[in-house]
N, C-alpha and C positions, 0 to 999 in steps of 0.2 A: 777471395771474393765468394766462391761457391760455399765455403764453410760459413761465411757470414749470412748468406741467403738461407742456408739450411737452418742455422740457429734462429734467424728471424721468423721463418715459417714455423719452427717448433714453438717459439714463444707465442706467436699469433694463435696457433692451435690451442695452446694452454689457456690463453685469454678467452677464446671463443668457447671452449669447454667450461671454463669457470662461469662465464655469463649464462651458459645453458643450465648449469647446475644450480645457480643461485638466482636465476631470472625470476622476477615477480610474476604474478598471475592474477587473472580476473575471474571471479566466480559470481554467479547470480543465483538468487533464490527468491521465489515469489511466495510470500506469506498469504494466507487466505485465498489461494489460487482458485478454489471452487466457489467463491462467493462473489457478490456484487462489488466488493471493495478489495481487490487484490493489491498487494503492496510489494512491488518489485524492488529488490535491494541488490546493489552491486558491491562486491567486496574486492578491493584492489590491494594487492600485497606488493610491497616494494622489494627491490633487490637486497636492501640492507635494512636492519631494524631501525625503527624510529617511532614517533608518535602516531597514534591512530586518530584521525580527524573524521568526524561525521559531517556530511553535507546533505541538507534536505531542502526540498522545494515542493511547491504544489500543495501545501497544507490548506491553502485557500484557493478554490478552483478558478478564480478569475485573474490570478497573477501569473500570466503566461510566461513571461520572460524567465522567471526563476526555474521552471522545469525544463526549459530549453537550455539554459546555462548548465544546469546539473547534468542533463543528458550528454552534452558535449564533453563534460569533464569525465564521463565514464570511459572516454577514449584515452585518458592519460596513461603515460608510461612512467611508473614510479621507480625512482632510483633509491629513495630512502623514505621510510614510513609507510603508512597504510591509510586507505580511505574506505569509508563506508558511505555510499551515495544512495540516497532515496530521491530520485527525480520527481516522482508524482506520489505524494503522500495521501491524497484524498481523491481517488479516481471518480467516485460518483459526482462530486462537486466539479471536477475538471470536465467531465463529459457534458455537464449542463452549463459550463462557463459561469458558475455562480460561486460566490464566496463560501457558501455553506449549504448543506441540505437540511439537517435537523438542528444542529448547534455548531458553533464555531469550534473547530477542532483545536485551534491554537488557544482556546480558553478552557481546556480540559486537563490541565496538568498540575493544578493546585491540590487535587485529591483524586482518589480512584473512583471515578464515576462508573455506573453500570446501567445505562439506559439505551444507548443507540450504537450503531455501527462505529461512530466516531470514537466511542469509548473503547471498543475493541482495538481499533487502530492505535489509540493512545497507549494501550498496554504494550503492543509490539514496539512502538517507537521508544518508549521508556526503556525497554529491554535492550534495544540497539544502542541507545546513547550511553547506557551504562558500560558498554564495551569500549568507549571512546575516551580520549584524553583532551579533546576540544571539540567544539561544535560551531558550525557555520550555517545559519538559516537564511535562505534566499527568499526575498519578498519583493513586492511592487506596490508602492503607495502613491497617494495623490500629491501633486505639487512638488515643492522643493523645500526641504527643511533648511531653516536658517535660525541661529540663536536669537536674532533680532528681527522685528517686523520690518520687512521691506515693502511687500505688497500682499494682495490676497492670495497669491500663489507661492510666495516665498516668505515663510514666517515660522515661528516655533510650533505652530499647530499642524504643520505639514510633515510628511514622512519621507518623501521621495529623495533620491540621491543622498543617502546618508548611511553611515556605519552606526548601527544602534547597539548600545550597551546598557545593561541594567545598573551598573555601578562602575566608577572609575577604578577602584581597588576593592576587592572583596576579601575580608578577613586578613588583610595585610599580606596575602599570598597570591591571589589571582589578579594580575595587573592588566585589566582589559584596556584601559585608556592608553597605556603604554604600547600595546600591540597595534592599536588603531593609529595612534599618532606617528608611529614608525612607518605604517603602511600608506597613509594618506598621501604624503608627498610623491611616493613612487607611482601612485595611481593618477593623481591630479595633474602631474607634469605631462601626462600623455593624453589628457582629455581636452578635446576641442569640440564646441566652443566652451569658454571658461565658465559660463553660467551653468554648465552641466556638471561641474566638479562636485565631489562629495564633501560632506561635513560630518563631524563627530556629533552624535546625538546621544547624550546620556539621559535616560529616562529616570534615573535615580529611584528605581522601582522599590527598593526596600525602605526608602526614607519615609517617615510618617507624613511628610508634607509633599510627597510626590504628586505630580499632576497626572500620573498615569497608573493609578492603582490596579487597573484591569490587567496590566502586564504581569502581575503576580500570578496569574493563571496561565501564563505563556510558557512555551517550551524552553526558550532561552533562560528564563528565570528559574525554571525547574533544574536545568543543567547546572546553573551557577549556584543556586541556593541549596539544592539537595545533593548534587554530585560534586560540587565545588570544582568544576572545570571551566576553563575559558569558554564563553558562549557569546557569539556576536551575530548580528543580522546585517545583511547587505541589501539595502532597499533602493531599487531604481524607481524612476518616476513614471507614473502612468501618463503624465502630460508630455512626455517625449514621444512624438508621433513617429519618429524614425526608428522603427523596431530593430533593424539590424544594428544601428548605432547603440541603442539601449542595451542590446544583447552583448555587444563588444565591451561596453562599460562594465556590466556585471561580471562577465567572464574574466576580464582583466583584474578587476578588484578582488575577485575570489582567488585568482592565481597568486596575486601579490600577498594576500593575507595567509594563504597556505605556505608560502615561502617564509613569511615571518614566523609561522608556527613550526618551522623546520621540517616541512615535508618537501622533499626534492623530487621534481618530476618534469617531464616534457609533455607537450600537448601538440597535436597536429595543428598546423597553421590554417586558419580559415580566412579566405580573402573576403573583401567587402562584397564582391559580386556573388561569391558563393553563399554568404549569409543572406544577401538580398533575395537570391533565388529560392532559398528555403521558405521565405515568407510570401513568395509569389503564388497567389491563388490559382493562376493559370497552369501552375505545374502539377496540380492535382488532376490528372488525366485518367480517363477510362475507368472510372469507379463502377464496379459491378457488385451486385448482391448475389452471393452464392448460396443455393440450397442444395440438398442432396439429390435434387432432380434436374435443376437447370441453373442458368446464370442470367441475371437481369440487369440491363443498363438502367440508369436513372429514368424515372417516368414510366417505364414499362410495367404493366400489371403483373404482380407476383401471384401465381396460382399456388394455393396451398391445399393440402388435405390432411387427414389425421396422421399420415405417415411422413409428412414433410418435416424437414429440419432446416433451420437457418444455420449454415455452416460458417459463414464469415463474409468478409469484404475483400475484394481484390482491387488494387489501385496502383497505377503507375505514377508514383509520387516521388519526385526527385529528392524531397526532403526526408523521406521515410527512414532511410538508413542512418541519418544523423540525428534527427529529432525523435525518432521512434514514437510517433503520435499514438495516443490511446484511442481506441475506436469503440463505438457503441451503436447498436441498432435498437430503436425504441418504437413502441407501438402507441398510437394515440390513446388507447384504452389504459395502458400502463406506462405513464411517462417516466417513472423512476426505475423501471425494470429493463436492464440491458439484456436483450434476447441473445446476445453472443455468449452470455454467461448463464443461460437458462434454457432448458429444452422445452420451450413453449411454442405452440403453433397458433397464429392468429385465427380466431374462430368467427369473428363478426365480419360480414361482407363490407361494412363501411370503414374498415380499418385502413390506416396508412402507416407505412414504415418510414422512419427517418434515420439517416446515418449521420452520426456526430463524430468528428475527429478533434480531440483536444478542445471540445466545447464549441466548435464551429460546425454548423450544419452544412454538409457537403452534397447530400442527395436525398430524394424522396421517392417512394414507390407506393402506388395504390395496391390493395390486396383484394383478391377474389378467392373466396373459399369454395372449392369444388365439391365439398361433401354435401350429400343430401341430408336434410335435417332428420336426425335419428328420432325414432319413436321411443318415448320414455314410458316403459310399462310399470314403473314404480309409482305408487300413489304420492309419495313425498319427494321433494327435490333431491337431487344428488349433487354433492359438492365436488368441485374439481380443484385439486391442489398439487403442489410439487413438494416432495420430501427428499432432500439430498439429491435433487435433480431428476428424480423419478416421478412421473405423472401418476396420480392416484385418483380413483373415484370413491367417494365416501358417502354412504347412505346416511340420511337423517337418523339420529339416535345411536349411531355406531360409535364405538370407541376404538381409536387406533393407538399403536404403541410407537413412541419415539425415544430418542436418547438425548441426554444433555449435550448441547453443542450442535444438534442437527439443524439443518436449514429448512425452514418452512415458508412456502409462498402460497397464499390463497389466491386462486385464479378465477373463481367465480362459481356459478351454478351451471351444471351441464344443460345446454340449450337455453340458458338464461341470457338476459340482455346486459348491456353495459351499465345499466342503472343499478345493478345488484349491489347491496351493502352487506359486507361480511365483517362482523365485529369480533375480534379476538379479545375476549374479556380479560381485563387486567393489563392490557398492553396498549401503548399509545404510539401509533406509527408516525403521526404528523403532529408534533407538539405545538405548531403555530396555527393549525387549523384542524382541531380534534373534533371530527364529526362522526366518529365511530367507524370510519372506513379503513379497514386493514387489508383490503384486496390489493394485490399488485405490489406489495412490499416484501422484501426479504426479511425474515425474522429468525434470528439465531436463538435457539431455545436455551436460555440461561435464566434461572429462577430469579436472579437479581434484577433482571430487566422487567419483571412483572410486579404489579401491585398485589401484595400478599393477600389482601382480603378477598380477592377474586379467585384465588387458587384453592384447590382441594388438597390440603397438605396432610400426608399420613404421619401420625405421631411416631417419633423415634425412627424416622425413615428419611432417606433422601429421594423418595419417590413423590412426585407432585402431578397435579392434573388441572387442566383448564378447558373451557368451552369455547367453541366458535359458533356464533349465532347469526343466522340470516335475519337482517333487520331492514329489508327492502320495503318501502312504503307500498301498502295495498297488496303485499305478498304474504304467503303463509310463513309464520315465524317458526323456524326449525333450527336444530343445532346438532353438532356432534362434539365429542370430547377427545382430548389427546392426553394420554398418560405418558409422562416423561420419566424414564428410568435412568439411573446413573450409567456413565460410560466407564467401563473398567478394563484394566489390563491384567491378563493372567500370566503372560510370559513373553520372552523374546527369543528369537532364534538367530544365532550367529553362525557364520562359516569361516574357516581358516584358509590360509593360502594353499594348504595341501588338501583342500576339499573335505575337511572334517566338519561335521555339524555339532553345534553346542546349543542345547536347549536350557534356558535358565528361567526359573520362576521370577516373576516381577513383584518382589516384596519391597514396598516403599522404604527408602533410606537404608537398604541393606547393602553390604559390600560383597562382591563376588571376585574371587581370585582366579586369574587366568595367566597363562604363560605370555611373555612378551611376543609381539608379532603383529601381523596385519589381520584385521577382522573385517567381515562384511556383515551389515545388518540385513538379514534375509527376510525376517518376518516379525510382526508384532501380533501376538495372540491376544485378542480382546474382542469386545463387543463392537461390531461394525467393520467396515472396510479399512484397509491400511491407510487409504487416502485421508481418513478422518483423524489420523494421528500425526503429530509433528515431533520427530525425535531430534534431540540436540546433543552434541558431544562437546563438552566444555564450552557451551554457549554458541556453538556454530551449528546451523541447520544441517541435517544429514538426510540426503535423499535415500529412499529405500533402495537397497542394493549397492549403496556406496560404501567404500572402504574407509576405515580409520585405523590408526596404529596405536599400539600400547607398548611403551618403552620399558626397559628394565627399571625396577624400583619406582615406578610411576603409577599414578592413578588418574582415571578420567571419569567425569560425571556424565552419566547418560540420563537426561531429563526427557520426559515425553509430555507434550502439550496437546490439548484439543486443537486440531488444525483450523477450525472455524471460529473459535472464541478466544484462543490463546490462553485458556485456563490450564494451569499445570495439573497433570493427572498423577504424576509421581516421579520419583528419581531413584536411581541406584548408582553405586560406585563400582567401576571395574578397575581392579588393582592387580599389579604384577609383583607386589612386595614379597610374597611367599615363594616366588619363583626366581631364584638368583643363580 
């Protein structure tokens, strides 16, 4: 008996060790972390190899259920396969609770646009989906889709409670309808009431006589048509007022579809009461605005000075740990500028601050500026702006230097009023109401975003220049200019596990031979701070100071992107082929 117990303990120890050695892991990386449009990505790796499925939600900011479903799925424990999860693809739209800000992000995938922040996000999303074997898009639409007209809420023109595909079969290889038809009975058998059951909705996007040609610009069609991978959308209905019930429907439908795609996983169980509590507004307690000097409950006047900084929001919210809501603090003067992502201090005494959590306004604060009005000894107005988060004062007629991919925010005229109009020539901040006002908008300096005829372009050079003009009515018209230089990389610094440093020149598309082993990326030598560079090793984001391994007779690609615009700056290959 003792021998049996000893053998059992030994076998159990081996199993525990095996699970430890091969256990999956979850990593996160936030693209565009210094901008107004951060993109947080969860990478879940299974214990065993299998397909990689990307799940995305929040591409349209008013479809709340999707990003709650995706957020809960980030807690999955994968036994087989991998997941790439993007719960909130469009943070600015989510914070405003609107479908879109400039343009519909889900209509920017038929070509490579270059005008707005949505196009920058689209670049990164295309990059992520290329690493996937299948794609699930989470949406929320009106009414209830049905192939036949039943009534005004249940008919072929509605989208809610449906599995949406662009084609039944694509090129005789990708069998979308088959995946959905196998999944639907497993989902619908558990849905009560019956009128909330899902339907298969084939938009026949590629067909010449499709009723939905706009879907050719969508992300699911890009994944199917360009990458030739299964891509499906799960759309719940906005007309289901029971939010916890709707969330359970989408969560279950996604789980069943993942199983059909051969991803094996387990998920913590969420009771009806637990999900209901997450939606309970009364659970958002004790919200306070934090500055570097004090803490303010809602309604209390926030006192600010030139040295004040808005540090964040503290809130005892029972749902925060599960839903991870996205927060923003906005000023009446700059309704599109999240002050939690910008070092700006309110300067007008009439200002009010508003706290938004996933598009819902939770609290407001009046603002009192304690600064005495400064005396301006300059004859001409002085511009106030933020360049890569650093506040700058620029005199009229001055030229400042910036780099490709820098973040520029025009904040106004020093000691000027709210009515000031600052026009960045050649750039349109608001395509639906273009009145020449570019103040209060984050602008990523990318030449493709600008109308060329307004730029001063140097011949045979990648240097360009534009003007910012004060166009306030009845005020003196003055301007300053910005010269934009290229962002370049001169070299990279690596360190080994035995504390040796290796300095390599960064010559694009060159191969560098190194011994096998563990390496750490210590530094990127180039123009600007390290935070403005995004390194990738074989397609995976690498934090500065993070390790990567180089195996015998193997190579790895090191690509470096601009962190704000996701423009590729260059690539090199690290190889151990000559070290055997």
